[in-house]
N, C-alpha and C positions, 0 to 999 in steps of 0.2 A: 503494499499500499504506500510507503514511503516512495517509491518509485514514480509512485502517477500509475501503475498497472491495476487499476481498479475491480477490472471483469478477472483477472487471475485472484487477485488478492480475496474478492466475494466468493467464487469458485472453489477455494480453499479453506474458507471460513464455513462456508457452507458444509463442505463434507465434513469438515472436523466435528463440526454442529449434528451432524448427522450421525456420528458415530455413537454420540452420548448427549442428548438434549435435555438432560439434568446437570449437564457441567456448567457451573457458574462462569467459568472463562470463557467459555465459548460464547455465551450470549454475551458476556463484558467486552469481547473483542466484536462480535457482530453490533451492537450498537455503539462502540466505537466509530465503526466503518459508516453504517448510516448515519450517524453524527456529522462525521467528516463530509458524508456524501449528501447533506440534507435530506434528508430521508427523515424527519422529524418523529412521525408516528411508528414507526419500526424501531429508531434508536429507543424511543420513549418503552417501547413494549421489551424490550430485549434489556434494556435498564432494568427495569420494574424486575422482570424474572431473573436477574443475575442478584439483586437484593434480597429475592425472596428465598433463592439457595443459600446465597450466602450473606446474611445480614450484618454480619461482623469482619466483612473483608475491608482493610481500609482502600484499597483500591477502584474497588467496585462503587464503594459510597462518595469517594471522593469523586469520579467521574458522572455519577450520576448527580448528584449536588451542584456540580460545575454545570452540566448540562440545564438543570433544574433553573437555576440562577440565570444563564443566559436565555431562557426561553419565559422569562418571569415571572415564574414562581420562586421568587426569594425567598419566603418563610421556609418552605420544605427543602430548598435548595441547602438553606441557613444550617436544618436539622440533620441533612447527612453530612454536611460537612463537617459541623461540630461533632456528631458522632463518630467519624474518621478522626478527627484532632485527637479525640480523647481516647482512643484505642493504643494500648502497648506495643501492639503487631504493626504499627503505622510507621514503615522505616521512610517513608518518603512524607513527613511532616512539612517538610518545605512547602513539598507542591500542595499539599493540604491548606498550608498558610496564604499563599499565593492565589488560588481559588477562592479562599474568603475574600482576599484584600477585594479580585476581580465583583466579586458579589458585591462586597459593597460601595465598590465604586458605580454598578449599576443601580442600587438603592440610594445612592447619593450621598452616602458617608464616606466624605474624602476623609476625614481625620482616621476614622478607624480601619479604611482600605489602606493609607502609609503605615499604620502600624501593622498591620498584615502583610504588608509586603518588606518591610523592615527584618519582621521576624522570621521571612524565608530567608532573607538574606543572611540572618545569624546563622541560621543553622546548616545553608549551603551558598557561600558566597562565589559559586561559579557558577551559579543559573543566571546567564545571561537574558531570557525575556523576563525577568522579576526587574531588572534595570529599566528595561524600557517602560515597563508600567509604571515605576516612577518617574521616569522621563514626561512619560505621556502627563502624570498628575503634576508633579512642578509647574511643568509648560502652561496646562489651564490655571495655575494658580499664579499664574505670572513670576514665576520663581525660577527665573531663567539660569542663573548661574548654579543653582542646584540640578537643573534639567541637565545642565551641559556635564555637572560632574557625573551624574548618573549615566549619561550617554557614552562617557570615557570608559565607565567602568561595566559597559556593557559589551564591548569591543573585544 
């Protein structure tokens, strides 16, 4: 899928899913695929199914929470992301913080968004996309010197 060959990716995902339609990983992967290709109904279906099959999987909760926030269901999105953030098994907590921050931007809470982006950096200071989130945030606040600082860190 990373190379843009979506037909091949979908065929492989469907084959894997057909082997075990109770496997949360295949539902999660299909959900990400459908989310990436803007098929929101199928993405939502597979995200929901993945959360039923693996209600305490931080990756599933993180992905579905991000999806919900991006599609306007901020309350439930925050719920999923909060649950993911509180799981000891979440080894990508930095990514959860970024997704919470992006959700807060969509919700108009820029102060909390910035705090979460900074939490992300505290946990993984080599994750470039979060620096670009901060660039946008600082630029929109007309804090150009800080936007420039985060821009150079994103490279």
